[in-house]
C-alpha positions in Angstrom: 24.4 -29.7 -5.5 24.1 -25.9 -6.0 23.5 -24.4 -9.4 27.0 -22.9 -9.3 28.8 -26.0 -8.0 30.6 -28.8 -9.9 31.5 -32.3 -8.7 35.1 -31.0 -8.0 33.9 -28.0 -5.9 34.8 -28.0 -2.3 31.7 -28.5 -0.1 30.4 -25.3 1.4 30.8 -24.9 5.2 27.4 -25.9 6.7 27.1 -22.7 8.8 28.0 -20.5 5.9 25.4 -22.2 3.8 22.7 -21.6 6.5 23.9 -18.0 7.0 23.8 -17.0 3.4 20.5 -18.6 2.7 18.9 -17.1 5.8 15.1 -16.9 5.9 14.9 -16.6 2.1 12.8 -19.8 1.7 10.1 -18.4 4.0 9.6 -15.4 1.6 10.3 -17.3 -1.6 6.9 -19.1 -1.3 5.2 -15.8 -2.1 7.5 -15.3 -5.1 7.6 -18.9 -6.5 4.4 -18.6 -8.7 5.9 -15.6 -10.5 9.2 -17.3 -10.9 7.4 -20.1 -12.7 5.6 -17.6 -15.0 8.8 -15.8 -15.9 10.6 -19.1 -16.5 7.8 -20.3 -18.9 7.9 -17.0 -20.8 11.7 -17.3 -21.1 11.4 -20.9 -22.3 8.9 -20.0 -24.9 11.2 -17.2 -26.2 14.1 -19.8 -26.3 11.8 -22.0 -28.5 11.0 -19.0 -30.8 14.7 -18.3 -31.1 15.5 -21.9 -32.0 17.2 -23.0 -28.8 14.4 -25.3 -27.8 12.2 -27.6 -29.9 8.5 -27.1 -29.7 8.1 -30.5 -27.9 10.8 -29.6 -25.5 9.1 -26.4 -24.6 5.8 -28.1 -24.0 7.4 -30.6 -21.6 9.1 -27.8 -19.7 5.9 -25.8 -19.6 3.9 -28.8 -18.2 6.3 -29.2 -15.3 6.4 -25.4 -14.7 2.6 -25.3 -14.6 2.6 -28.1 -12.0 5.0 -26.2 -9.8 3.0 -23.0 -10.4 -0.3 -24.6 -9.4 1.1 -26.1 -6.2 3.0 -22.9 -5.3 -0.1 -20.8 -6.0 -2.0 -23.0 -3.5 0.9 -22.8 -1.0 1.4 -26.6 -1.4 4.9 -26.6 -2.8 7.6 -27.2 -0.2 10.9 -25.4 -0.4 13.5 -27.3 1.5 17.1 -28.4 1.1 17.5 -25.9 -1.7 19.4 -22.6 -2.0 16.4 -20.6 -3.3 13.2 -20.9 -5.4 15.2 -20.7 -8.7 17.3 -23.8 -7.6 14.0 -25.6 -6.6 12.5 -25.0 -10.1 15.6 -26.0 -12.1 16.3 -28.9 -9.8 12.8 -30.4 -10.3 12.9 -29.7 -14.1 16.2 -31.6 -14.2 14.9 -34.4 -12.0 11.9 -34.8 -14.3 13.3 -34.0 -17.7 17.0 -34.7 -17.4 19.4 -32.3 -19.2 16.4 -30.6 -20.8 15.7 -29.0 -17.4 19.0 -27.3 -17.5 18.5 -25.8 -21.0 16.1 -23.1 -20.0 18.7 -21.1 -18.1 20.3 -20.2 -21.4 20.5 -16.4 -21.8 19.6 -15.5 -18.3 21.1 -15.3 -14.8 19.6 -15.8 -11.4 20.0 -12.0 -11.1 17.5 -11.1 -13.8 15.4 -14.1 -12.8 15.1 -12.7 -9.3 14.5 -9.2 -10.5 11.7 -10.2 -12.8 10.1 -12.3 -10.1 10.2 -9.2 -7.7 8.7 -7.0 -10.4 5.9 -9.4 -11.1 5.1 -9.9 -7.4 5.2 -6.2 -6.8 3.0 -5.5 -9.8 0.4 -8.1 -8.7 0.4 -6.9 -5.1 0.2 -3.2 -6.1 -2.8 -3.9 -8.3 -4.6 -5.5 -5.3 -3.4 -2.8 -3.0 -4.7 -0.1 -5.4 -8.1 -1.8 -5.5 -8.2 -2.1 -1.6 -7.2 1.6 -1.3 -9.9 2.7 -3.7 -12.4 0.7 -1.8 -11.3 2.4 1.4 -11.6 5.8 -0.2 -15.1 4.9 -1.4 -16.2 3.9 2.1 -14.9 7.2 3.5 -16.7 9.1 0.7 -19.9 7.3 1.6 -19.5 8.2 5.2 -18.8 11.8 4.3 -22.0 12.0 2.3 -24.1 10.3 5.1 -22.8 12.6 7.8 -22.4 15.8 5.7 -24.5 17.8 8.1 -23.7 16.2 11.4 -22.0 18.8 13.5 -18.6 17.9 15.1 -15.9 19.9 16.9 -12.8 20.5 14.8 -9.5 20.2 16.8 -6.1 21.8 16.6 -3.4 21.1 19.2 -5.8 18.4 20.5 -8.1 21.2 21.7 -11.5 22.1 20.4 -11.1 24.8 17.7 -14.0 25.4 15.4 -17.2 23.8 14.5 -17.1 21.3 11.6 -19.0 18.2 10.5 -18.3 14.5 10.6 -18.7 14.5 6.8 -16.0 17.1 6.5 -13.8 14.8 8.7 -14.3 11.7 6.7 -14.0 13.6 3.4 -10.6 14.9 4.6 -9.2 11.3 5.0 -10.7 10.3 1.7 -8.9 13.1 -0.1 -5.7 12.5 1.8 -5.7 8.9 0.8 -6.4 9.9 -2.8 -3.1 11.8 -2.7 -1.4 8.7 -1.2 -2.9 6.7 -4.0 -0.9 8.8 -6.5 2.3 7.6 -4.8 1.1 4.0 -5.1 0.2 4.5 -8.7 3.7 5.9 -9.4 5.3 2.9 -7.7 3.2 0.6 -9.9 4.5 2.5 -13.0 8.1 2.1 -11.7 7.7 -1.7 -11.4 5.8 -2.1 -14.7 9.1 -2.6 -16.6 10.6 -5.9 -17.5 14.3 -6.7 -16.5 14.3 -10.2 -17.9 17.2 -10.9 -20.3 19.5 -8.5 -18.6 21.4 -11.5 -17.2 23.9 -10.5 -14.5 23.7 -6.9 -15.7 25.9 -7.1 -18.7 23.8 -9.0 -21.2 24.5 -12.2 -22.9 26.1 -13.3 -26.2 23.1 -15.5 -26.9 20.6 -13.8 -29.3 17.4 -13.4 -27.2 14.2 -11.5 -27.7 13.7 -9.4 -24.6 10.6 -7.5 -26.1 8.8 -10.8 -26.5 9.2 -11.9 -22.9 8.3 -8.5 -21.6 5.1 -8.7 -23.7 4.3 -12.2 -22.6 4.5 -11.2 -18.9 2.2 -8.3 -19.3 4.8 -5.5 -18.7 4.1 -2.1 -20.2 7.8 -1.4 -20.9 11.1 -3.1 -21.2 13.9 -2.0 -18.8 16.2 -1.3 -21.6 19.7 -0.9 -20.2 20.8 -4.2 -18.8 22.9 -2.7 -16.0 20.0 -0.4 -15.1 17.9 -3.5 -14.6 20.3 -4.6 -11.9 20.5 -1.1 -10.4 16.8 -1.3 -10.2 17.1 -4.0 -7.5 16.5 -2.0 -4.4 14.8 0.8 -6.4 11.6 -1.3 -6.8 11.6 -2.1 -3.0 12.3 1.4 -1.8 9.8 3.0 -4.2 7.0 0.6 -3.4 7.6 0.7 0.4 7.9 4.5 0.3 4.5 4.8 -1.3 2.9 2.2 1.1 4.5 4.1 4.0 2.6 7.2 3.0 -0.7 5.4 3.1 0.2 3.7 6.4 1.0 7.1 8.0 -2.4 8.4 7.0 -4.2 5.3 8.2 -2.3 5.5 11.5 -3.6 9.0 12.1 -7.2 7.9 11.3 -6.7 4.8 13.6 -5.4 7.0 16.4 -8.5 9.3 16.1 -10.9 6.4 16.1 -9.3 5.0 19.2 -9.7 8.2 21.2 -13.0 9.3 19.7 -14.5 5.9 20.8 -13.3 6.2 24.4 -16.1 6.8 27.0 -14.7 10.4 27.5 -15.6 11.3 23.9 -18.1 8.6 23.0 -18.4 10.0 19.4 -18.1 6.5 18.0 -18.7 2.9 19.2 -16.6 0.1 17.9 -18.5 -2.9 16.7 -18.2 -6.2 18.5 -17.0 -7.7 15.3 -13.7 -5.8 15.5 -13.3 -5.2 19.2 -11.6 -7.6 21.6 -11.9 -8.1 25.3 -9.7 -8.4 28.3 -8.8 -11.6 30.0 -9.2 -10.0 33.5 -11.5 -7.0 33.1 -15.0 -8.0 31.9 -16.0 -4.5 30.9 -13.2 -3.9 28.4 -13.8 -3.4 24.7 -10.4 -3.0 23.1 -9.6 -1.4 19.7 -6.9 -3.9 18.9 -7.2 -3.7 15.1 -6.8 0.0 15.1 -3.8 -0.3 17.5 -2.2 -2.8 15.1 -2.8 -0.5 12.1 -1.2 2.3 14.1 1.8 0.0 14.9 2.0 -1.2 11.3 2.9 2.3 10.2 6.0 2.1 12.3 6.8 -1.3 10.8 6.4 0.2 7.3 8.7 3.1 8.1 11.2 0.5 9.4 10.9 -1.7 6.3 11.4 1.3 4.1 14.4 2.4 6.1 15.9 -1.1 6.0 15.7 -1.3 2.2 17.1 2.2 1.7 20.1 1.6 4.0 20.9 -1.8 2.4 21.0 -0.2 -1.1 22.8 3.0 0.0 26.4 3.1 -1.3 26.3 -0.3 -3.1 28.5 -0.3 -6.3 26.8 -1.0 -9.7 26.1 -4.6 -10.4 24.7 -7.4 -8.2 25.9 -7.7 -4.6 24.7 -10.4 -2.1 23.5 -7.5 0.2 20.4 -7.3 -2.0 19.2 -10.7 -0.8 18.3 -9.0 2.5 15.8 -6.8 0.8 13.4 -9.7 0.4 12.1 -10.0 3.9 11.3 -6.3 4.6 9.8 -5.9 1.2 7.5 -8.9 1.1 6.6 -8.5 4.8 5.9 -4.8 4.3 3.7 -5.3 1.2 1.7 -8.0 2.9 1.3 -5.9 6.1 0.0 -2.9 4.1 -2.6 -4.9 2.3 -3.8 -6.5 5.6 -4.0 -3.1 7.3 -6.2 -1.7 4.4 -8.5 -4.7 4.8 -8.7 -4.3 8.6 -9.6 -0.6 8.3 -12.3 -1.3 5.8 -14.0 -3.7 8.2 -13.6 -1.2 11.1 -15.2 1.7 9.1 -18.0 -0.5 7.6 -19.1 -1.5 11.2 -18.5 1.9 12.9 -21.4 3.2 14.9 -21.8 7.0 15.1 -23.2 8.7 18.2 -24.6 11.8 16.5 -26.1 13.2 19.7 -22.7 13.2 21.4 -21.1 14.9 18.4 -23.9 17.5 18.2 -23.6 18.3 21.9 -19.8 18.6 21.7 -20.2 20.9 18.6 -22.6 23.2 20.5 -19.9 24.6 22.8 -20.0 28.4 22.3 -16.2 28.5 22.5 -16.1 27.0 19.0 -17.8 30.2 17.8 -14.8 32.5 18.6 -13.3 32.8 15.2 -16.7 33.1 13.5 -17.7 35.7 16.1 -14.6 37.8 15.1 -15.7 37.5 11.5 -19.2 38.7 12.4 -17.7 41.8 14.1 -15.8 42.6 11.0 -18.8 42.2 8.8 -21.4 43.9 11.1 -19.3 46.5 12.9 -16.7 47.3 10.3 -13.7 46.4 12.6 -10.4 45.2 11.2 -10.0 41.5 11.8 -7.2 42.0 14.3 -9.2 44.4 16.3 -12.2 42.1 16.3 -9.9 39.2 17.3 -8.7 41.2 20.3 -12.2 42.1 21.4 -13.3 38.4 21.2 -10.2 37.2 23.0 -10.7 39.8 25.8 -14.2 38.8 26.3 -13.5 35.1 26.5 -13.8 33.1 29.8 -14.1 29.4 30.4 -17.7 30.1 31.4 -18.6 31.8 28.1 -18.6 35.3 26.7 -18.7 38.4 29.0 -19.9 41.9 28.3 -17.3 43.4 26.0 -19.3 42.1 23.1 -23.0 43.0 22.8 -24.7 39.8 21.6 -27.6 41.8 20.4 -25.4 43.1 17.6 -24.2 39.6 16.4 -26.1 36.3 15.8 -26.3 33.8 18.5 -24.2 30.7 18.1 -26.0 28.1 15.9 -23.7 25.2 14.9 -25.8 24.3 11.8 -25.9 27.9 10.7 -22.2 28.3 11.1 -21.5 25.1 9.2 -23.7 26.3 6.3 -22.0 29.7 6.3 -18.7 28.0 5.4 -19.5 27.4 1.8 -16.3 28.0 -0.3 -15.1 24.8 -2.0 -14.1 22.1 0.4 -15.3 23.7 3.6 -17.8 22.0 6.0 -20.8 23.6 4.3 -19.7 22.7 0.7 -17.7 19.4 0.7 -17.7 19.1 -3.1 -17.9 15.3 -2.8 -18.7 15.3 -6.5 -15.0 16.0 -7.3 -13.9 13.0 -5.3 -16.5 10.7 -6.8 -15.4 11.6 -10.3 -11.8 11.0 -9.4 -12.7 7.6 -7.8 -14.7 6.5 -10.9 -11.8 7.4 -13.3 -9.2 5.6 -11.2 -11.3 2.6 -10.7 -11.8 2.2 -14.4 -8.1 2.6 -15.0 -7.1 0.2 -12.3 -9.6 -2.4 -13.5 -8.3 -2.2 -17.1 -4.7 -2.6 -16.0 -5.6 -5.6 -13.8 -7.5 -7.3 -16.6 -4.6 -6.8 -19.1 -2.0 -8.2 -16.6 -4.1 -11.2 -15.5 -5.0 -12.1 -19.1 -1.3 -11.9 -20.1 -0.3 -14.3 -17.3 -3.1 -16.7 -18.1 -2.1 -16.9 -21.7 1.4 -18.0 -20.8 0.0 -21.5 -19.9 -1.8 -21.6 -23.3 1.3 -21.1 -25.4 
C-alpha cells in the first residue's frame, strides 16, 4: 500500500504505477543513505519537541542506521515500492509497528526529497571540489616541469607564435580554477536546509527547523518554506551548470591531447595504462578515455538543458514534473566526477616528446609577430608599418630580402620565450599565484568536508 493510500482507495492502474515511478528506484539507491540521515535528524527533533519518547527515538534510529549501512554499501534492495521514502517508512512500520509511522509528523515527502537532494549534492560537490583541485595541482606541476620547453602556440588551428608547454598547462590550470569558482558557488547554493518546509506551506506542528539544519551540517536554513520547494530544480540546474563549465574545459583539453598525440604531431604519447587497442588493427593505440571525456561534456550540456526545461514555467509549489530531474542530475554528477578522475590518470601518465615540441617551435614563421616588434624597437617604425614589411617578406620557404636580418636578431625560440616576461606570459608564468590560490582553496575545502562529515557521523551517536 502506498503512503497516500487507504484500504478504501481504488487500486492504481498497473501501467500508471509503472509510468509514474519510472526509473526512480535506479537513482534512489544513491540518495537512500542521505534519506536515512535526514530521517534520523527529523526523528531526534521530534523527540526534543516531545512528540517521541527517548526510547522510541532510539528504536527508530537503530532501524534507520541498519538501512543506512546497507544502503551505503549498495546492499539495500529497492523493489515493490514507490520510492526510497516509502521503503524507509515501510520497513520502520514492519519492524516497529505504528511507531514507524510517527516520524513523518511535521514533514512531507516534498521536503524529505529536497533535503535528500541537498545532502547528496553537498556530499558529491565536496568530492568533486577535491578532485578538481587535485587536477589543477597536477596541471600546475606539469607547468612547472615544462616551464621552459618550447612549444608552438596555435590560433585557428594554425601555428601562430612560440610559447612553452608550461604556459599551455598553466593555462588549463587557471581556467579550471575559474570553473572551480562556479562549483564553489553551487556548493554554497545547496548548503541550505529545506527540511521542515513540508509541502511548501509549513505545518501546524511546532518543529525546530534550526536544530535539524544544524544536525545535518548545513551552513544555513532555507527560511521561506515555499522557497524551499521552489529550490527544487534550482539545486539541479545550478549544480549541473557549474559542472558543465568544468566539462567544457576538460573537453577542450581532451581534444588537444587526442590530436597532439597523433603520429602527425607526436608531441605526446599516451600511456598503455589508458590507451585501448583495436580488435582488427594491431597497431592501434586509441585515446578512448579522452574521447569519452569529450563526449561527457555533451552529456552534461544535455543534462543541464533537461533540468532547465523541466523547471521552466512550472507554477510555485510541488509538481510531479520535478521527479524527472533525478535521472539527469544524479547521472550528470556521477559522470562529472568520473571524468575528473579519468583526466587525472591520463595526465599523470602522459609522456612528453620534448624534442618534437622543440623542433616544431623552431619554425621561423612563428617569429613573425616578434620580428615586427623588433623592427619597431630597432628601426623606429610604427607597428603597422613593421607588420606590413614582415607580411610582404613572408613566403612559405622563409623570409626574403625586404628585411635585412643583420639589423634584427636571428630567431631563437628560447630567447623569444624569455623576452615575453610580463605577468602570465610564457617567460613569466607566475605559478606562485596559482599555488597560493590552490593552497587556500584546499584548506577551505578540507575544513568544510571535515565539518560536514563530523556532523553526519554524530547523528548516529544521538
